[in-house]
C-alpha positions as a printed NumPy array, in Angstrom:
array([[  13.047,  -57.982, -115.704],
       [  14.982,  -57.901, -112.445],
       [  18.291,  -56.101, -112.89 ],
       [  21.691,  -57.72 , -112.321],
       [  22.526,  -54.752, -110.096],
       [  19.696,  -55.757, -107.758],
       [  21.26 ,  -59.155, -107.142],
       [  24.626,  -57.501, -106.649],
       [  23.097,  -55.4  , -103.88 ],
       [  21.364,  -58.456, -102.399],
       [  24.771,  -60.145, -102.283],
       [  25.768,  -57.648,  -99.59 ],
       [  23.422,  -59.502,  -97.227],
       [  25.56 ,  -62.657,  -97.328],
       [  22.45 ,  -64.793,  -97.579],
       [  20.257,  -63.331,  -94.822],
       [  18.599,  -60.026,  -93.994],
       [  20.362,  -59.564,  -90.669],
       [  20.65 ,  -56.073,  -89.157],
       [  24.342,  -56.038,  -90.059],
       [  23.743,  -57.101,  -93.655],
       [  20.884,  -54.664,  -94.098],
       [  23.105,  -51.916,  -92.699],
       [  25.702,  -52.623,  -95.394],
       [  22.968,  -52.628,  -98.021],
       [  21.516,  -49.306,  -96.849],
       [  24.95 ,  -47.675,  -96.895],
       [  25.806,  -48.908, -100.397],
       [  22.375,  -48.302, -101.894],
       [  21.964,  -44.887, -100.287],
       [  25.375,  -43.776, -101.527],
       [  24.397,  -44.717, -105.094],
       [  21.564,  -42.193, -105.253],
       [  17.808,  -41.943, -105.65 ],
       [  17.583,  -43.711, -109.018],
       [  19.307,  -46.82 , -107.665],
       [  17.068,  -46.86 , -104.584],
       [  13.925,  -46.694, -106.696],
       [  15.184,  -49.376, -109.078],
       [  16.054,  -51.612, -106.122],
       [  12.547,  -51.086, -104.701],
       [  10.948,  -52.025, -108.031],
       [  13.155,  -55.105, -108.363],
       [  12.468,  -56.196, -104.785],
       [   8.723,  -56.001, -105.386],
       [   9.065,  -57.974, -108.632],
       [  11.253,  -60.657, -107.016],
       [   8.794,  -61.175, -104.162],
       [   5.738,  -61.113, -106.415],
       [   7.265,  -63.822, -108.595],
       [   7.018,  -66.157, -105.589],
       [   3.383,  -65.257, -104.92 ],
       [   1.635,  -68.433, -106.038],
       [  -0.691,  -70.86 , -104.307],
       [   1.951,  -73.596, -104.464],
       [   4.561,  -71.399, -102.789],
       [   2.067,  -70.43 , -100.106],
       [   1.173,  -74.065,  -99.446],
       [   4.719,  -75.008,  -98.424],
       [   5.703,  -75.681,  -94.806],
       [   8.318,  -73.25 ,  -93.529],
       [  10.163,  -72.888,  -90.243],
       [  12.37 ,  -70.197,  -88.815],
       [  15.982,  -71.285,  -88.296],
       [  15.599,  -70.523,  -84.59 ],
       [  12.775,  -73.055,  -84.155],
       [  13.517,  -76.473,  -82.583],
       [  13.681,  -79.367,  -85.026],
       [  10.423,  -80.849,  -83.713],
       [   8.503,  -77.565,  -83.816],
       [   5.424,  -77.355,  -86.064],
       [   5.636,  -75.314,  -89.232],
       [   4.825,  -71.639,  -88.95 ],
       [   1.175,  -70.772,  -89.638],
       [   1.248,  -69.32 ,  -93.149],
       [  -0.357,  -65.986,  -92.342],
       [  -0.012,  -63.076,  -94.737],
       [   2.936,  -61.736,  -92.725],
       [   4.698,  -65.089,  -92.519],
       [   4.262,  -65.662,  -96.245],
       [   5.707,  -62.213,  -96.969],
       [   8.683,  -62.727,  -94.649],
       [   9.304,  -66.195,  -96.085],
       [   9.422,  -64.794,  -99.617],
       [  11.714,  -61.994,  -98.474],
       [  13.972,  -64.596,  -96.854],
       [  14.211,  -66.46 , -100.165],
       [  15.159,  -63.237, -101.961],
       [  17.703,  -62.372,  -99.274],
       [  19.302,  -65.789,  -99.73 ],
       [  20.487,  -64.683, -103.171],
       [  19.794,  -65.06 , -106.864],
       [  20.553,  -68.792, -107.18 ],
       [  18.316,  -69.717, -104.261],
       [  15.542,  -67.441, -105.518],
       [  15.755,  -68.962, -109.012],
       [  15.585,  -72.471, -107.57 ],
       [  12.507,  -71.68 , -105.485],
       [  10.917,  -69.829, -108.386],
       [  11.351,  -72.861, -110.651],
       [  10.267,  -75.395, -108.012],
       [   7.837,  -74.131, -105.341],
       [   8.459,  -77.298, -103.31 ],
       [  11.978,  -75.943, -102.708],
       [  10.434,  -73.258, -100.512],
       [   9.586,  -75.878,  -97.907],
       [  12.256,  -75.789,  -95.212],
       [  14.058,  -73.558,  -92.754],
       [  14.607,  -69.899,  -93.52 ],
       [  15.586,  -66.814,  -91.589],
       [  11.952,  -65.767,  -91.588],
       [  12.104,  -63.492,  -88.556],
       [  15.185,  -61.653,  -89.827],
       [  13.628,  -61.069,  -93.25 ],
       [  11.38 ,  -58.317,  -91.903],
       [  14.531,  -56.169,  -91.699],
       [  14.55 ,  -56.023,  -95.502],
       [  11.368,  -53.917,  -95.437],
       [  13.269,  -51.059,  -93.778],
       [  16.107,  -50.985,  -96.307],
       [  14.425,  -48.908,  -99.009],
       [  13.107,  -46.133,  -96.705],
       [  16.468,  -45.907,  -94.916],
       [  18.478,  -45.887,  -98.158],
       [  16.145,  -43.307,  -99.687],
       [  16.587,  -41.042,  -96.691],
       [  20.356,  -41.433,  -96.96 ],
       [  20.299,  -40.699, -100.7  ],
       [  17.905,  -37.724, -100.681],
       [  17.435,  -36.489,  -97.131],
       [  13.703,  -37.039,  -97.626],
       [  11.246,  -39.574,  -96.25 ],
       [  10.131,  -42.424,  -98.524],
       [   6.452,  -42.19 ,  -99.493],
       [   5.756,  -45.139, -101.78 ],
       [   4.196,  -48.434, -100.771],
       [   6.127,  -51.621, -101.487],
       [   3.067,  -53.473, -102.755],
       [   4.157,  -57.097, -102.93 ],
       [   0.819,  -58.747, -103.628],
       [  -1.156,  -56.449, -105.927],
       [  -0.272,  -54.994, -109.322],
       [   0.846,  -51.399, -109.123],
       [  -1.958,  -49.057, -110.141],
       [  -1.088,  -47.044, -113.212],
       [  -1.94 ,  -43.44 , -113.812],
       [  -3.994,  -44.361, -116.884],
       [  -7.117,  -45.266, -114.937],
       [  -7.089,  -41.979, -113.108],
       [  -6.563,  -40.005, -116.298],
       [  -9.363,  -41.892, -118.092],
       [ -11.77 ,  -41.4  , -115.208],
       [ -10.971,  -37.71 , -115.086],
       [ -11.53 ,  -37.344, -118.808],
       [ -14.81 ,  -39.276, -118.691],
       [ -16.417,  -37.755, -115.645],
       [ -14.685,  -34.447, -115.138],
       [ -11.906,  -33.552, -112.728],
       [ -12.276,  -35.543, -109.52 ],
       [  -8.866,  -35.063, -107.935],
       [  -6.673,  -32.074, -107.13 ],
       [  -2.911,  -31.696, -107.435],
       [  -2.876,  -29.683, -104.217],
       [  -4.68 ,  -30.766, -101.072],
       [  -4.454,  -29.27 ,  -97.575],
       [  -5.735,  -31.361,  -94.672],
       [  -5.844,  -29.543,  -91.332],
       [  -5.07 ,  -31.257,  -88.026],
       [  -5.745,  -29.754,  -84.623],
       [  -5.106,  -30.233,  -80.947],
       [  -8.214,  -30.324,  -78.778],
       [ -10.092,  -26.999,  -78.937],
       [  -7.64 ,  -25.564,  -81.477],
       [  -9.948,  -25.62 ,  -84.506],
       [ -11.545,  -22.459,  -85.917],
       [ -14.226,  -22.882,  -88.575],
       [ -13.655,  -19.429,  -90.084],
       [  -9.976,  -20.218,  -90.536],
       [ -10.798,  -23.515,  -92.231],
       [ -13.149,  -21.707,  -94.6  ],
       [ -10.423,  -19.249,  -95.603],
       [  -7.809,  -21.994,  -95.945],
       [  -9.943,  -24.258,  -98.102],
       [ -10.915,  -21.367, -100.37 ],
       [  -7.24 ,  -20.524, -100.86 ],
       [  -6.373,  -24.19 , -101.407],
       [  -8.958,  -24.434, -104.201],
       [  -7.664,  -21.241, -105.804],
       [  -4.05 ,  -22.466, -105.749],
       [  -5.086,  -25.797, -107.225],
       [  -6.893,  -24.064, -110.095],
       [  -4.17 ,  -21.485, -110.772],
       [  -2.171,  -22.315, -113.952],
       [   0.892,  -20.506, -112.599],
       [   0.924,  -22.632, -109.454],
       [   0.231,  -25.779, -111.435],
       [   3.224,  -24.988, -113.672],
       [   5.359,  -24.292, -110.602],
       [   4.514,  -27.68 , -109.106],
       [   5.116,  -29.348, -112.472],
       [   8.845,  -28.794, -111.921],
       [   8.719,  -31.335, -109.065],
       [   8.056,  -34.271, -111.401],
       [   5.458,  -35.613, -108.922],
       [   1.723,  -35.385, -109.712],
       [   0.319,  -34.329, -106.347],
       [   1.164,  -32.261, -103.278],
       [  -0.534,  -32.721,  -99.919],
       [   0.079,  -30.393,  -96.97 ],
       [  -0.905,  -31.139,  -93.393],
       [  -0.748,  -28.124,  -91.092],
       [  -0.967,  -29.095,  -87.428],
       [  -2.171,  -26.55 ,  -84.892],
       [  -0.972,  -27.318,  -81.393],
       [  -0.913,  -25.737,  -77.951],
       [   2.262,  -27.679,  -77.184],
       [   5.807,  -27.475,  -78.576],
       [   5.683,  -27.047,  -82.345],
       [   7.182,  -30.078,  -84.147],
       [   9.778,  -29.669,  -86.871],
       [   8.401,  -29.767,  -90.416],
       [   8.973,  -32.891,  -92.459],
       [   8.505,  -33.892,  -96.066],
       [   8.051,  -37.282,  -97.694],
       [   8.267,  -37.927, -101.419],
       [   6.847,  -40.715, -103.542],
       [   6.32 ,  -41.227, -107.24 ],
       [   2.767,  -39.899, -107.076],
       [   2.607,  -37.613, -104.06 ],
       [   4.694,  -35.333, -101.867],
       [   3.422,  -34.837,  -98.322],
       [   4.395,  -31.937,  -96.076],
       [   3.696,  -31.954,  -92.324],
       [   4.091,  -28.518,  -90.757],
       [   3.394,  -27.32 ,  -87.215],
       [   1.853,  -23.991,  -86.201],
       [   1.051,  -22.289,  -82.89 ],
       [  -2.625,  -22.705,  -81.985],
       [  -2.377,  -19.691,  -79.654],
       [  -1.603,  -17.431,  -82.631],
       [  -4.514,  -18.921,  -84.542],
       [  -6.928,  -18.185,  -81.716],
       [  -5.644,  -14.677,  -80.99 ],
       [  -6.049,  -13.559,  -84.611],
       [  -9.189,  -11.476,  -85.273],
       [ -11.705,  -13.033,  -87.641],
       [ -11.104,  -10.398,  -90.313],
       [  -7.387,  -11.284,  -90.383],
       [  -7.822,  -15.04 ,  -90.711],
       [  -7.577,  -15.046,  -94.546],
       [  -4.2  ,  -13.303,  -94.238],
       [  -3.044,  -15.846,  -91.654],
       [  -4.225,  -18.696,  -93.879],
       [  -2.179,  -17.258,  -96.741],
       [   0.912,  -16.969,  -94.517],
       [   0.601,  -20.581,  -93.439],
       [  -0.036,  -21.931,  -96.925],
       [   2.956,  -20.005,  -98.238],
       [   5.145,  -21.325,  -95.405],
       [   4.259,  -24.924,  -96.282],
       [   4.68 ,  -24.387, -100.011],
       [   7.98 ,  -22.632,  -99.36 ],
       [   9.182,  -25.598,  -97.35 ],
       [   8.401,  -27.898, -100.281],
       [  10.214,  -25.48 , -102.567],
       [  13.364,  -25.48 , -100.449],
       [  13.474,  -29.245,  -99.91 ],
       [  12.815,  -30.121, -103.56 ],
       [  14.78 ,  -27.328, -105.219],
       [  11.775,  -25.866, -107.021],
       [  11.748,  -22.477, -108.787],
       [  10.486,  -19.298, -107.168],
       [   6.848,  -19.461, -106.169],
       [   4.269,  -17.369, -108.023],
       [   2.084,  -14.928, -106.089],
       [  -0.821,  -16.388, -104.188],
       [  -4.202,  -15.883, -105.841],
       [  -5.773,  -12.574, -104.846],
       [  -8.981,  -12.522, -102.786],
       [ -10.922,  -11.47 , -105.896],
       [  -9.772,  -14.639, -107.674],
       [ -11.056,  -16.807, -104.859]])
């Protein structure tokens, strides 16, 4: 069921997803908070999916900027998506008419402008939370539930982790011994009940960290949050990595893991972190 509030927000577009209209929508939606942004995203996906039928896709559509004698736009996947978004942007009455009668989709729409609507949710989410959006707006496929993953895990044993660390390197920055220490610590954190309980306060199933080791200027850390995963990207100095003696690499790995976990803690307002697993526990 698409909420009445969704159509109230869509009304801010004045019938088309122009940059100006989308700007008004981002400001209003972002000021309302995270819950409204997520509900809007769900409603937008549902409204577009409702128009995903073979009859809707078979209609001839033009962009309003096209000459009268121009051929219809080739109904590629992108064009079909933008056409459906244009119908939604036109407002509830227009959407209901096209939903009830697919032939009503044939005609001129602001197809090119409609792509702007795809940027509304990420921009509003950033305004509402200060975080990056990390959920796909999947307009054509049913959203995958958590049930399948839980059933598979119960049937065949644990095949995912709540904590994953994927290292990225500049050229010639990688050190195998450091990776070995980091992955051992990652596995220990993932298996530690205290750390699992700590992450449980986030309300998101999984955490992925991506340390990046560079010889160049170190980028600022960033965090994106979705319903199922939080991703942290964090830069480190490759020169420090390569000047550290082999015997001290486990300590450096612990420092870097704690820095990334601490960043997630500060951005998400999580409780104090438990101690890292001791070497004996790894």
